[in-house]
C-alpha positions in Angstrom: 19.2 -2.9 58.6 18.5 -0.8 55.7 18.0 -2.2 52.2 18.9 0.2 49.2 17.1 -0.1 45.8 19.1 1.4 43.1 17.7 3.1 40.2 17.9 0.2 37.9 15.9 -1.9 40.2 13.3 1.0 40.6 12.9 1.4 37.0 12.5 -2.4 36.4 9.7 -2.5 39.3 8.0 0.6 37.5 7.8 -1.4 34.4 6.6 -4.4 36.0 3.5 -2.2 37.9 2.8 -0.8 34.4 2.6 -4.3 32.8 0.3 -5.5 35.6 -2.0 -2.5 35.2 -2.1 -2.9 31.5 -3.0 -6.5 31.8 -5.6 -5.6 34.5 -7.2 -3.3 32.1 -7.4 -5.9 29.2 -9.1 -8.5 31.3 -11.3 -6.2 33.4 -15.1 -7.4 32.8 -17.3 -5.7 30.3 -19.3 -3.1 32.5 -22.9 -2.2 32.2 -22.1 1.1 30.3 -20.6 -1.0 27.4 -23.3 -3.7 27.4 -26.8 -3.6 25.8 -29.3 -6.2 25.7 -30.9 -9.5 24.3 -34.7 -10.6 23.4 -36.0 -12.2 26.6 -39.3 -13.0 25.1 -39.4 -15.2 23.1 -36.0 -15.7 24.3 -33.0 -15.5 22.2 -30.7 -18.6 21.7 -27.7 -17.1 23.4 -29.6 -15.5 26.4 -31.0 -18.8 27.2 -27.6 -20.7 27.0 -26.4 -18.0 29.3 -29.0 -18.3 31.9 -28.7 -22.0 32.1 -25.0 -21.9 32.5 -22.8 -24.9 33.1 -20.5 -23.8 30.3 -17.4 -22.9 32.5 -16.7 -26.5 33.6 -15.8 -29.1 32.4 -14.2 -27.7 29.3 -15.9 -30.1 26.9 -19.1 -28.6 27.6 -20.6 -31.8 29.1 -21.9 -29.7 32.1 -24.2 -27.7 29.7 -27.5 -29.1 30.7 -29.5 -28.9 27.3 -28.6 -30.4 23.8 -28.8 -27.2 21.8 -26.6 -25.0 23.9 -24.1 -27.8 24.2 -24.0 -28.2 20.5 -23.6 -24.6 20.2 -20.8 -24.5 22.5 -19.0 -27.5 21.0 -19.5 -26.3 17.3 -17.8 -22.8 18.1 -14.6 -24.8 19.1 -15.8 -25.2 22.8 -16.0 -21.5 23.4 -18.3 -19.9 25.9 -18.0 -16.6 24.1 -21.5 -16.3 22.8 -23.0 -17.0 26.0 -21.0 -14.7 28.0 -21.6 -11.9 25.3 -25.2 -12.8 25.4 -25.9 -9.1 25.5 -23.9 -8.0 22.8 -24.5 -10.0 19.6 -23.8 -7.2 17.4 -22.5 -5.7 14.4 -21.6 -2.2 12.8 -23.5 -2.0 9.5 -22.4 1.1 7.4 -25.4 3.1 7.4 -27.3 1.9 10.1 -28.7 -0.8 8.1 -30.5 1.4 5.8 -28.8 -0.2 2.6 -29.5 -3.8 2.6 -26.4 -4.4 0.7 -24.3 -2.9 3.5 -26.3 -4.7 6.0 -25.4 -8.0 4.3 -21.8 -7.2 4.2 -21.8 -6.6 8.0 -24.0 -9.8 8.8 -23.5 -12.3 5.8 -25.8 -15.0 5.1 -25.2 -18.1 7.5 -24.2 -15.7 10.3 -27.3 -14.0 11.4 -27.8 -15.4 14.6 -24.1 -14.4 15.4 -24.7 -11.0 14.5 -21.9 -11.7 11.8 -19.3 -12.5 14.4 -17.4 -15.7 13.6 -16.4 -16.0 17.5 -20.1 -16.6 18.0 -20.4 -19.0 15.0 -22.1 -21.7 17.1 -25.2 -19.7 17.4 -25.6 -20.6 13.5 -24.0 -24.0 13.2 -26.5 -25.6 15.3 -30.0 -26.1 13.1 -33.0 -24.6 14.3 -34.5 -28.3 14.4 -32.2 -28.6 17.7 -33.2 -25.4 19.4 -35.9 -25.5 21.9 -38.8 -23.6 20.9 -41.0 -20.8 23.0 -44.6 -21.1 22.5 -46.2 -18.1 20.8 -49.9 -17.6 21.5 -51.0 -14.9 19.1 -53.9 -12.4 20.1 -55.7 -11.3 17.3 -52.7 -11.8 15.5 -50.3 -10.0 17.8 -47.5 -11.0 19.9 -45.3 -9.0 22.4 -41.9 -8.9 21.8 -39.5 -7.8 24.8 -36.0 -6.7 24.6 -34.3 -7.0 28.2 -31.6 -4.2 28.2 -28.4 -3.8 30.3 -28.3 -0.2 28.6 -31.1 1.0 26.6 -30.1 3.3 23.4 -32.5 6.0 22.2 -33.0 6.9 19.4 -32.9 3.6 17.8 -34.9 1.6 15.2 -36.4 -1.9 15.8 -36.9 -4.3 13.2 -38.1 -8.1 13.4 -38.2 -10.7 10.9 -39.9 -14.2 10.5 -38.5 -17.0 8.5 -40.6 -17.9 5.7 -42.7 -21.2 5.7 -40.1 -22.4 2.8 -37.1 -22.0 5.1 -35.1 -25.1 5.6 -34.4 -25.5 9.2 -31.5 -27.8 9.0 -29.5 -24.8 7.2 -28.2 -21.7 8.7 -30.5 -18.7 8.3 -30.1 -16.6 5.1 -31.6 -12.9 4.6 -33.6 -14.3 1.6 -35.3 -16.8 4.1 -36.5 -13.8 5.9 -39.8 -11.4 5.7 -40.0 -8.2 7.8 -43.0 -8.0 9.7 -42.0 -5.0 12.0 -40.2 -1.7 11.5 -40.7 1.4 14.0 -38.6 3.7 16.2 -37.7 2.1 19.4 -40.2 2.9 22.0 -39.5 4.6 25.3 -37.4 2.1 27.6 -39.8 1.0 30.6 -37.9 0.8 33.9 -37.5 -3.1 34.8 -38.0 -2.6 38.5 -36.4 -6.0 39.3 -38.2 -8.0 36.6 -36.5 -9.9 33.6 -34.6 -13.0 33.7 -31.7 -11.3 35.7 -33.2 -9.2 38.1 -30.8 -6.4 39.2 -28.7 -6.8 35.9 -31.7 -6.0 33.6 -32.5 -2.1 33.6 -35.3 -1.7 31.2 -37.5 -3.4 28.7 -38.3 -2.4 25.0 -41.8 -3.8 24.4 -42.8 -4.3 20.7 -46.1 -5.0 19.4 -45.5 -7.5 16.4 -48.0 -8.8 14.0 -47.5 -12.1 12.5 -48.4 -13.2 9.1 -52.2 -14.3 8.9 -52.8 -17.8 9.5 -49.2 -18.5 10.4 -48.7 -21.3 13.0 -45.8 -24.1 13.7 -42.2 -23.6 14.0 -40.4 -20.5 12.8 -37.3 -18.1 13.7 -37.8 -14.9 14.9 -35.2 -12.6 14.0 -34.9 -9.3 15.8 -32.6 -6.5 14.8 -32.1 -3.2 17.1 -30.1 -0.6 15.5 -28.7 2.5 17.2 -29.0 5.9 15.4 -25.7 7.3 16.5 -22.3 7.6 14.7 -21.2 4.2 16.0 -23.6 2.2 13.7 -24.0 -0.6 16.2 -26.7 -3.0 15.9 -27.9 -6.2 17.8 -28.9 -9.2 16.3 -31.1 -12.2 18.0 -32.5 -15.3 16.8 -35.3 -16.7 18.8 -37.0 -20.2 18.0 -40.7 -20.5 18.4 -43.6 -22.4 17.8 -46.9 -20.4 16.9 -49.9 -21.7 18.2 -53.3 -21.1 16.6 -54.5 -17.4 17.5 -55.5 -17.4 21.3 -58.7 -15.1 20.4 -60.2 -17.5 18.3 -59.4 -20.4 20.6 -60.5 -18.6 23.8 -57.1 -19.4 25.2 -55.6 -16.4 26.8 -52.4 -17.5 28.5 -48.9 -16.7 27.1 -45.8 -19.1 27.9 -43.3 -17.1 29.3 -40.6 -19.6 30.7 -39.6 -22.9 31.7 -40.8 -23.1 35.3 -37.9 -25.0 36.9 -34.5 -24.6 34.9 -31.4 -27.0 35.9 -29.5 -24.2 37.4 -32.3 -23.6 40.1 -30.9 -25.5 43.0 -31.7 -24.1 46.4 -29.9 -25.4 49.5 -31.5 -25.9 52.7 -32.3 -22.7 54.8 -32.6 -20.9 51.5 -35.9 -19.9 49.8 -37.3 -20.1 46.2 -39.0 -16.9 45.6 -41.3 -16.2 42.4 -42.8 -13.1 41.6 -45.2 -11.6 38.8 -45.1 -8.0 37.9 -47.5 -5.8 35.7 -45.7 -4.6 32.3 -46.6 -1.0 32.9 -43.9 1.5 33.6 -44.7 1.1 37.4 -44.0 -2.8 37.4 -46.5 -3.4 40.0 -45.8 -6.6 41.8 -49.0 -8.9 42.0 -47.5 -12.2 43.2 -44.6 -12.5 45.6 -44.4 -16.3 47.1 -41.4 -17.8 48.8 -41.0 -21.4 49.7 -38.7 -22.3 52.3 -36.2 -25.0 51.7 -35.7 -27.6 54.3 -34.6 -31.4 54.4 -38.1 -32.5 53.8 -38.6 -30.6 50.6 -34.8 -30.2 49.3 -35.8 -32.5 46.2 -37.1 -30.2 43.4 -40.0 -32.2 42.7 -41.2 -31.4 46.2 -40.9 -27.5 46.4 -41.5 -26.9 43.0 -45.1 -28.7 43.6 -45.6 -26.8 46.5 -44.8 -23.4 44.6 -47.0 -24.4 41.8 -49.8 -25.2 44.2 -49.6 -21.8 45.6 -49.7 -20.0 42.3 -52.5 -22.0 40.8 -54.8 -21.9 43.8 -54.0 -18.2 45.1 -53.0 -16.3 41.9 -54.8 -18.1 39.0 -55.8 -14.8 37.5 -52.5 -13.6 36.9 -50.3 -17.0 36.4 -50.5 -20.8 35.7 -47.8 -23.4 36.3 -48.1 -26.5 34.4 -48.5 -28.2 30.9 -51.1 -27.0 28.4 -53.8 -29.5 27.1 -56.3 -27.7 24.9 -57.6 -24.7 27.0 -56.5 -26.1 30.1 -53.3 -25.8 32.1 -52.5 -28.6 34.7 -49.1 -29.0 36.7 -47.3 -32.3 35.9 -45.8 -33.7 38.9 -44.4 -36.7 37.1 -42.2 -34.5 34.5 -41.3 -31.4 36.5 -39.4 -30.1 33.5 -42.2 -30.0 31.0 -44.1 -27.4 33.3 -44.2 -23.5 32.0 -45.0 -20.5 33.5 -48.2 -19.1 31.9 -49.0 -15.5 32.3 -52.0 -13.3 31.8 -51.1 -10.9 28.9 -49.4 -7.7 30.1 -47.6 -9.6 32.8 -43.9 -10.5 33.5 -42.3 -13.1 36.0 -39.0 -13.8 37.8 -37.9 -16.8 39.8 -34.7 -17.1 41.9 -33.2 -18.1 45.2 -32.9 -15.9 48.2 -30.9 -16.2 51.5 -27.2 -16.6 52.1 -25.4 -19.4 50.2 
């Protein structure tokens, strides 16, 4: 039997197809060409929350594993937007941020951590007192700040600010709370070569040698501002919460706290492997540590495989990395509190940890 479709039906069908295409274009995920980056060390607020996940379900945010990210989700009207847009906390200041008045107009006081975007307001509404801190161990007053890029942009200008000792951390950050400590052209991007917090997604790094104010210790907020130099005026704004230790050169402690060792989102299954790597920070990204721990019924509990992995790192590769908790100038693995352990790296190295094997 032959079915005939009249012209009117064909027109309706065509309109439906066009509508479907239009909707698909609107919801297609942002690709890397339009994405940019975030501060990986000391890790920015939204980047850490993105990595730890848990924000898709339940809708009230109760699946988010840490208090700071959960509070930011809820303070932003139960929105995951700041976390899904982790690499595009941005604004477009007129004049590329050279005029402070124009910069403040694009990123007003109280919205600095959100890059002036009301849709990311949770990043500012949660006080600095609640956000977890990255430990900074200055060496002769210097620390390395690393932008992890999905797409690099040169030429660009990099600025870094630190909160003043007088800053009230229970209040949203204002420009008057900050002192600029770094201002220079963006360096040449360094290929990631599989390193970074999101191996395969991170394409390159910007590494900045930042000088801290003399004698500065304790809690602070580092505010990083990456401004593209092109007609679009796009700039990226990230807040990193830190605790600054006494200068490592003076204390003889040379290790840098890079990340938490085991995040709640790292949940390998039997038959999979946990892989831990350490790479040099030079352009070649030479791999100096590559350990895999197979997961079986005997070590599926994270307290077991985590200790097995840490023991290998500490005993075989102690010149490059240590896993544990710092006490004075020593680092020891704490098997009674797995979450307290951190990855400590020798200067000029980066690390990655993940799961390999079919799910």
